[in-house]
BALO-500814 format. One line per field, with one value per residue (C-alpha): residue number from 1; residue in one letter; x, y, z. Coordinates in steps of 0.1 Angstrom, whole numbers, plus 5000, padded with zeros to 4 digits. Last residue first. Example, Ala and Ser with C-alpha at 12.3 -4.5 7.8 and 13.67 -1.06 7.14 Angstrom:
<rovexs>
nr: 2; 1
rest: s; a
u: 5137; 5123
v: 4989; 4955
w: 5071; 5078
</rovexs>
This chain:
<rovexs>
nr: 469; 468; 467; 466; 465; 464; 463; 462; 461; 460; 459; 458; 457; 456; 455; 454; 453; 452; 451; 450; 449; 448; 447; 446; 445; 444; 443; 442; 441; 440; 439; 438; 437; 436; 435; 434; 433; 432; 431; 430; 429; 428; 427; 426; 425; 424; 423; 422; 421; 420; 419; 418; 417; 416; 415; 414; 413; 412; 411; 410; 409; 408; 407; 406; 405; 404; 403; 402; 401; 400; 399; 398; 397; 396; 395; 394; 393; 392; 391; 390; 389; 388; 387; 386; 385; 384; 383; 382; 381; 380; 379; 378; 377; 376; 375; 374; 373; 372; 371; 370; 369; 368; 367; 366; 365; 364; 363; 362; 361; 360; 359; 358; 357; 356; 355; 354; 353; 352; 351; 350; 349; 348; 347; 346; 345; 344; 343; 342; 341; 340; 339; 338; 337; 336; 335; 334; 333; 332; 331; 330; 329; 328; 327; 326; 325; 324; 323; 322; 321; 320; 319; 318; 317; 316; 315; 314; 313; 312; 311; 310; 309; 308; 307; 306; 305; 304; 303; 302; 301; 300; 299; 298; 297; 296; 295; 294; 293; 292; 291; 290; 289; 288; 287; 286; 285; 284; 283; 282; 281; 280; 279; 278; 277; 276; 275; 274; 273; 272; 271; 270; 269; 268; 267; 266; 265; 264; 263; 262; 261; 260; 259; 258; 257; 256; 255; 254; 253; 252; 251; 250; 249; 248; 247; 246; 245; 244; 243; 242; 241; 240; 239; 238; 237; 236; 235; 234; 233; 232; 231; 230; 229; 228; 227; 226; 225; 224; 223; 222; 221; 220; 219; 218; 217; 216; 215; 214; 213; 212; 211; 210; 209; 208; 207; 206; 205; 204; 203; 202; 201; 200; 199; 198; 197; 196; 195; 194; 193; 192; 191; 190; 189; 188; 187; 186; 185; 184; 183; 182; 181; 180; 179; 178; 177; 176; 175; 174; 173; 172; 171; 170; 169; 168; 167; 166; 165; 164; 163; 162; 161; 160; 159; 158; 157; 156; 155; 154; 153; 152; 151; 150; 149; 148; 147; 146; 145; 144; 143; 142; 141; 140; 139; 138; 137; 136; 135; 134; 133; 132; 131; 130; 129; 128; 127; 126; 125; 124; 123; 122; 121; 120; 119; 118; 117; 116; 115; 114; 113; 112; 111; 110; 109; 108; 107; 106; 105; 104; 103; 102; 101; 100; 99; 98; 97; 96; 95; 94; 93; 92; 91; 90; 89; 88; 87; 86; 85; 84; 83; 82; 81; 80; 79; 78; 77; 76; 75; 74; 73; 72; 71; 70; 69; 68; 67; 66; 65; 64; 63; 62; 61; 60; 59; 58; 57; 56; 55; 54; 53; 52; 51; 50; 49; 48; 47; 46; 45; 44; 43; 42; 41; 40; 39; 38; 37; 36; 35; 34; 33; 32; 31; 30; 29; 28; 27; 26; 25; 24; 23; 22; 21; 20; 19; 18; 17; 16; 15; 14; 13; 12; 11; 10; 9; 8; 7; 6; 5; 4; 3; 2; 1
rest: x; x; x; x; x; x; x; x; x; x; x; x; x; x; x; x; x; x; x; x; x; x; x; x; x; x; x; x; x; x; x; x; x; x; x; x; x; x; x; x; x; x; x; x; x; x; x; x; x; x; x; x; x; x; x; x; x; x; x; x; x; x; x; x; x; x; x; x; x; x; x; x; x; x; x; x; x; x; x; x; x; x; x; x; x; x; x; x; x; x; x; x; x; x; x; x; x; x; x; x; x; x; x; x; x; x; x; x; x; x; x; x; x; x; x; x; x; x; x; x; x; x; x; x; x; x; x; x; x; x; x; x; x; x; x; x; x; x; x; x; x; x; x; x; x; x; x; x; x; x; x; x; x; x; x; x; x; x; x; x; x; x; x; x; x; x; x; x; x; x; x; x; x; x; x; x; x; x; x; x; x; x; x; x; x; x; x; x; x; x; x; x; x; x; x; x; x; x; x; x; x; x; x; x; x; x; x; x; x; x; x; x; x; x; x; x; x; x; x; x; x; x; x; x; x; x; x; x; x; x; x; x; x; x; x; x; x; x; x; x; x; x; x; x; x; x; x; x; x; x; x; x; x; x; x; x; x; x; x; x; x; x; x; x; x; x; x; x; x; x; x; x; x; x; x; x; x; x; x; x; x; x; x; x; x; x; x; x; x; x; x; x; x; x; x; x; x; x; x; x; x; x; x; x; x; x; x; x; x; x; x; x; x; x; x; x; x; x; x; x; x; x; x; x; x; x; x; x; x; x; x; x; x; x; x; x; x; x; x; x; x; x; x; x; x; x; x; x; x; x; x; x; x; x; x; x; x; x; x; x; x; x; x; x; x; x; x; x; x; x; x; x; x; x; x; x; x; x; x; x; x; x; x; x; x; x; x; x; x; x; x; x; x; x; x; x; x; x; x; x; x; x; x; x; x; x; x; x; x; x; x; x; x; x; x; x; x; x; x; x; x; x; x; x; x; x; x; x; x; x; x; x; x; x; x; x; x; x; x; x; x; x; x; x; x; x; x; x; x; x; x; x; x; x; x; x; x; x; x; x; x; x; x; x; x; x; x; x; x
u: 7009; 7031; 7031; 7065; 7095; 7110; 7133; 7118; 7083; 7092; 7136; 7135; 7101; 7111; 7154; 7139; 7162; 7157; 7179; 7154; 7186; 7208; 7181; 7173; 7204; 7214; 7182; 7189; 7229; 7220; 7193; 7217; 7231; 7234; 7241; 7230; 7211; 7223; 7217; 7195; 7166; 7173; 7169; 7138; 7130; 7136; 7128; 7097; 7099; 7110; 7081; 7054; 7065; 7086; 7071; 7043; 7065; 7088; 7058; 7047; 7083; 7078; 7043; 7056; 7078; 7053; 7033; 7066; 7088; 7062; 7039; 7067; 7091; 7122; 7107; 7117; 7157; 7155; 7139; 7134; 7151; 7141; 7106; 7103; 7081; 7045; 7036; 7016; 7004; 6978; 6942; 6953; 6959; 6929; 6935; 6904; 6878; 6900; 6899; 6921; 6927; 6965; 6964; 6936; 6949; 6985; 6963; 6943; 6977; 6983; 6954; 6922; 6917; 6911; 6949; 6977; 6965; 6967; 6998; 7009; 6996; 7013; 7049; 7042; 7043; 7071; 7095; 7087; 7097; 7133; 7143; 7122; 7145; 7175; 7178; 7189; 7224; 7236; 7205; 7199; 7190; 7188; 7167; 7157; 7138; 7136; 7134; 7111; 7085; 7076; 7068; 7043; 7031; 7020; 7008; 6989; 6971; 6963; 6989; 6980; 6998; 7021; 7037; 7081; 7095; 7111; 7138; 7157; 7135; 7108; 7092; 7054; 7046; 7032; 7043; 7021; 6986; 6982; 7003; 7036; 7033; 7069; 7068; 7083; 7113; 7142; 7174; 7170; 7167; 7134; 7143; 7138; 7114; 7080; 7081; 7098; 7074; 7048; 7064; 7064; 7034; 7019; 7040; 7027; 6988; 6990; 7000; 6968; 6943; 6917; 6935; 6930; 6931; 6970; 6967; 6950; 6985; 7016; 7023; 7065; 7067; 7098; 7093; 7121; 7122; 7114; 7100; 7064; 7072; 7076; 7072; 7080; 7048; 7058; 7032; 7048; 7055; 7078; 7113; 7120; 7152; 7159; 7184; 7173; 7190; 7225; 7223; 7221; 7244; 7234; 7244; 7219; 7224; 7203; 7207; 7185; 7194; 7166; 7167; 7157; 7196; 7192; 7193; 7167; 7190; 7176; 7190; 7205; 7170; 7182; 7178; 7169; 7158; 7133; 7134; 7103; 7095; 7084; 7118; 7144; 7157; 7194; 7201; 7229; 7227; 7249; 7254; 7264; 7273; 7262; 7279; 7261; 7231; 7251; 7254; 7289; 7290; 7275; 7249; 7210; 7207; 7226; 7198; 7180; 7193; 7174; 7151; 7165; 7136; 7140; 7114; 7106; 7090; 7059; 7047; 7064; 7104; 7115; 7149; 7156; 7131; 7100; 7081; 7080; 7096; 7129; 7130; 7135; 7158; 7144; 7161; 7183; 7183; 7226; 7245; 7280; 7315; 7327; 7348; 7369; 7383; 7411; 7411; 7441; 7439; 7451; 7470; 7454; 7477; 7492; 7470; 7436; 7421; 7389; 7364; 7326; 7304; 7266; 7274; 7315; 7323; 7362; 7382; 7418; 7418; 7431; 7444; 7426; 7428; 7409; 7399; 7369; 7353; 7326; 7308; 7273; 7243; 7233; 7238; 7266; 7281; 7317; 7342; 7383; 7414; 7453; 7441; 7455; 7431; 7404; 7410; 7383; 7358; 7352; 7328; 7321; 7294; 7288; 7257; 7237; 7200; 7190; 7149; 7140; 7113; 7119; 7151; 7182; 7213; 7230; 7258; 7264; 7284; 7286; 7301; 7323; 7319; 7345; 7366; 7381; 7350; 7323; 7279; 7257; 7274; 7255; 7223; 7205; 7230; 7252; 7283; 7299; 7305; 7330; 7359; 7387; 7421; 7452; 7476; 7508; 7521; 7554; 7580; 7605; 7585; 7554; 7524; 7531; 7539; 7558; 7581; 7581; 7598; 7624; 7632; 7636; 7662; 7681; 7687; 7705; 7732; 7726; 7723; 7685; 7681; 7657; 7635; 7622; 7618
v: 7967; 7938; 7908; 7905; 7891; 7916; 7914; 7922; 7940; 7960; 7963; 7969; 7986; 8010; 8018; 8025; 8060; 8069; 8079; 8056; 8037; 8042; 8030; 7998; 7987; 7986; 7964; 7944; 7936; 7932; 7903; 7884; 7887; 7859; 7874; 7867; 7907; 7922; 7956; 7948; 7927; 7955; 7985; 7973; 7971; 8001; 8018; 8009; 8020; 8050; 8061; 8043; 8064; 8062; 8050; 8034; 8011; 8000; 7991; 7976; 7952; 7941; 7928; 7909; 7891; 7887; 7867; 7850; 7840; 7848; 7816; 7786; 7786; 7786; 7770; 7735; 7751; 7770; 7794; 7815; 7852; 7877; 7870; 7873; 7850; 7836; 7870; 7850; 7832; 7817; 7830; 7858; 7829; 7828; 7862; 7888; 7866; 7853; 7887; 7883; 7918; 7924; 7899; 7914; 7946; 7939; 7925; 7955; 7971; 7956; 7961; 7929; 7923; 7942; 7936; 7961; 7951; 7920; 7913; 7937; 7912; 7879; 7900; 7906; 7870; 7867; 7896; 7874; 7843; 7848; 7874; 7861; 7830; 7846; 7822; 7802; 7821; 7840; 7845; 7844; 7872; 7850; 7822; 7837; 7872; 7878; 7840; 7839; 7861; 7833; 7809; 7833; 7842; 7811; 7801; 7833; 7822; 7785; 7757; 7725; 7698; 7693; 7723; 7722; 7759; 7759; 7793; 7777; 7753; 7777; 7743; 7735; 7718; 7686; 7659; 7638; 7647; 7661; 7653; 7670; 7705; 7710; 7754; 7778; 7802; 7804; 7832; 7841; 7876; 7885; 7917; 7948; 7948; 7961; 7965; 7928; 7914; 7921; 7908; 7872; 7878; 7881; 7852; 7829; 7835; 7804; 7784; 7795; 7779; 7777; 7753; 7726; 7720; 7710; 7689; 7657; 7639; 7653; 7691; 7699; 7735; 7757; 7794; 7813; 7852; 7871; 7908; 7894; 7861; 7832; 7796; 7761; 7730; 7694; 7671; 7647; 7610; 7618; 7621; 7656; 7672; 7701; 7728; 7753; 7740; 7738; 7776; 7787; 7810; 7818; 7800; 7772; 7743; 7713; 7684; 7655; 7619; 7590; 7561; 7532; 7520; 7530; 7574; 7599; 7630; 7659; 7691; 7726; 7729; 7762; 7766; 7738; 7705; 7684; 7646; 7633; 7599; 7580; 7568; 7559; 7584; 7602; 7632; 7656; 7688; 7712; 7740; 7769; 7785; 7792; 7791; 7805; 7787; 7757; 7725; 7718; 7688; 7660; 7650; 7630; 7625; 7660; 7684; 7673; 7697; 7734; 7733; 7704; 7692; 7663; 7640; 7608; 7595; 7565; 7563; 7589; 7586; 7612; 7625; 7652; 7664; 7654; 7672; 7666; 7703; 7694; 7676; 7642; 7632; 7614; 7585; 7576; 7541; 7536; 7548; 7572; 7582; 7614; 7640; 7666; 7698; 7722; 7756; 7770; 7804; 7787; 7753; 7721; 7691; 7662; 7628; 7645; 7633; 7636; 7635; 7629; 7640; 7626; 7601; 7594; 7590; 7578; 7596; 7587; 7603; 7589; 7618; 7632; 7668; 7655; 7618; 7594; 7564; 7539; 7561; 7539; 7560; 7575; 7611; 7636; 7668; 7672; 7676; 7689; 7673; 7685; 7720; 7756; 7779; 7797; 7768; 7772; 7746; 7726; 7696; 7669; 7649; 7612; 7597; 7562; 7560; 7530; 7529; 7499; 7504; 7545; 7541; 7569; 7581; 7614; 7633; 7663; 7688; 7715; 7747; 7779; 7760; 7778; 7764; 7758; 7754; 7728; 7735; 7718; 7708; 7741; 7738; 7758; 7787; 7782; 7767; 7764; 7723; 7699; 7729; 7721; 7701; 7714; 7724; 7740; 7739; 7763; 7755; 7739; 7724; 7709; 7687; 7662; 7634; 7646; 7673; 7646; 7619; 7647; 7659; 7620; 7616; 7653; 7638; 7600; 7614; 7634; 7596; 7582; 7586; 7616; 7605; 7577; 7544
w: 2276; 2260; 2282; 2300; 2290; 2269; 2243; 2215; 2224; 2252; 2251; 2213; 2209; 2239; 2224; 2189; 2188; 2148; 2121; 2103; 2084; 2114; 2143; 2125; 2113; 2150; 2157; 2126; 2129; 2166; 2155; 2135; 2097; 2068; 2036; 2002; 2002; 2034; 2017; 1994; 2018; 2047; 2022; 2015; 2049; 2062; 2029; 2042; 2076; 2066; 2041; 2065; 2095; 2128; 2158; 2141; 2116; 2141; 2164; 2129; 2130; 2164; 2159; 2132; 2158; 2179; 2154; 2146; 2169; 2197; 2181; 2181; 2157; 2177; 2208; 2210; 2207; 2238; 2259; 2230; 2227; 2203; 2201; 2235; 2258; 2263; 2243; 2211; 2229; 2204; 2201; 2177; 2152; 2129; 2126; 2112; 2134; 2152; 2179; 2207; 2221; 2214; 2184; 2162; 2174; 2150; 2121; 2122; 2124; 2090; 2077; 2068; 2032; 2000; 1984; 1998; 2035; 2030; 2008; 2035; 2068; 2046; 2045; 2081; 2089; 2069; 2087; 2122; 2107; 2095; 2114; 2141; 2137; 2150; 2181; 2155; 2141; 2120; 2101; 2065; 2044; 2010; 2020; 2055; 2045; 2007; 1992; 2029; 2019; 1989; 2020; 2034; 2001; 1989; 2028; 2026; 1995; 2009; 1996; 1976; 2002; 2024; 2007; 1994; 1988; 1956; 1954; 1988; 2009; 2026; 2042; 2046; 2078; 2092; 2058; 2038; 2046; 2012; 1981; 1983; 1961; 1954; 1945; 1919; 1919; 1903; 1892; 1929; 1946; 1934; 1931; 1960; 1995; 1979; 1940; 1941; 1965; 1942; 1910; 1929; 1943; 1909; 1894; 1924; 1918; 1897; 1932; 1954; 1927; 1953; 1973; 1951; 1915; 1914; 1945; 1925; 1915; 1929; 1917; 1909; 1899; 1879; 1872; 1860; 1867; 1836; 1851; 1841; 1858; 1841; 1829; 1837; 1853; 1856; 1874; 1898; 1901; 1928; 1934; 1956; 1968; 1991; 2002; 2027; 2063; 2034; 2038; 2005; 1985; 1946; 1918; 1926; 1894; 1887; 1874; 1867; 1853; 1841; 1848; 1822; 1815; 1781; 1800; 1796; 1807; 1823; 1819; 1834; 1858; 1878; 1917; 1939; 1935; 1917; 1906; 1885; 1886; 1853; 1846; 1880; 1896; 1892; 1909; 1903; 1928; 1917; 1948; 1959; 1995; 2029; 2062; 2090; 2084; 2103; 2083; 2074; 2051; 2050; 2027; 2032; 2064; 2071; 2060; 2090; 2110; 2112; 2091; 2063; 2040; 2016; 1996; 1986; 1962; 1964; 1999; 2009; 2022; 2044; 2038; 2071; 2094; 2110; 2139; 2181; 2188; 2198; 2158; 2154; 2131; 2093; 2087; 2053; 2038; 2028; 2007; 2009; 1986; 2005; 1986; 2002; 1981; 1995; 1988; 2009; 2033; 2063; 2052; 2052; 2074; 2042; 2042; 2055; 2087; 2085; 2116; 2104; 2131; 2138; 2165; 2168; 2134; 2118; 2090; 2074; 2038; 2009; 1981; 1958; 1978; 2002; 1998; 2014; 2014; 2015; 2049; 2057; 2062; 2095; 2100; 2085; 2100; 2084; 2111; 2103; 2108; 2101; 2097; 2099; 2106; 2080; 2052; 2022; 2010; 1986; 1990; 1965; 1974; 1961; 1969; 1970; 1983; 1989; 1992; 1974; 1948; 1955; 1936; 1942; 1929; 1941; 1928; 1955; 1942; 1970; 1967; 1990; 2021; 2050; 2077; 2111; 2127; 2120; 2120; 2141; 2181; 2198; 2186; 2208; 2213; 2185; 2198; 2165; 2161; 2161; 2162; 2137; 2142; 2146; 2119; 2110; 2145; 2138; 2171; 2143; 2122; 2137; 2120; 2150; 2133; 2110; 2132; 2158; 2136; 2125; 2159; 2168; 2134; 2147; 2181; 2176; 2171; 2206; 2219; 2234; 2271; 2275; 2242; 2267; 2246
</rovexs>
């Protein structure tokens, strides 16, 4: 039927019908679809537009015997525009139902995108609650660099590691580091297993049904790639640092005596870092130590890094440094990874400098000359590309991001002197606490804080394509 053939008497009814079906009243659009991706330079489909998440409440039930994960995710978010639909990043698991504001919502899936259509359009500024019920056997993702991430099944348990996109394998969300939120994660597992996550353990309840419920709470904002869950037969130790930071570590059998006792130095490292970079940014610290050989890398999961077996002292320093640089001050995009890894690597050098090892200058010189006696990583191609401009997604964890990134910081130190440099590093961590920051934010902040023109450092070391002379 053509609208122009309708009588004048039918026109008001047609106008009302159009308003209902298009979300319009008169000429005012009430809602439009949120973007399916934030156009990140390396992962353009990661994250979603139109809303910001305030809080995730995840209720998860996992049985290592069959590998089945059953979950309910309650996502509280604020609409940044009128929304007729919005997307969540979610991979693999079966969606059993979705509600928005307690009303049933239509949904469909394309690849790793779950598109949700609320029963009524959401208004700009509205705080809304989405509940997704799901289940299945999670499968890990392959990183561009070939490593595995996501929900990874172990011989007798599982662990979730999310950098950069793996968290969407175990819960739906806005999976980009620019959208940080608080978390409550409840894990139900069979008796005999420990279930560990981020933040503080609020409760541990053994039920009469043979299952134990662990409730974890993270009150500080967290990027979703830093969320973790680990299920296994861990030995748990607790304590506090001298300044009162809670400690909770879960260590796989046999790994507690390996690694030269590096985990025992966590309280000392946290206190040293607090003196250098300002108060530890979270209520809790600790570690999850997996059986050796079950994962190819460590990850700075917020407040409780994951280690692939007993870690070395340098690795513990590195991952704890990330709690300030990467976890509290998080990147605005994946192109800003040197702000995570360059800082954490330089903190390793500072720890060595303060504890009888090579100075930061000696580390810097070792990379210039390839002296592996000072730093065993010095034979890598640290100058292959500028740390602020990796060639592609597979390069965001490559040598130049770590080591040339650390050398950028040392060049600033050489230019401005120790007093201004350490005031800069501490100020960066304190002034951007629990926020997101970009490379442009850092370069502007560094020049303002030190009162120096650092253009030559940026041009040669941070952005320069040639090997610095």
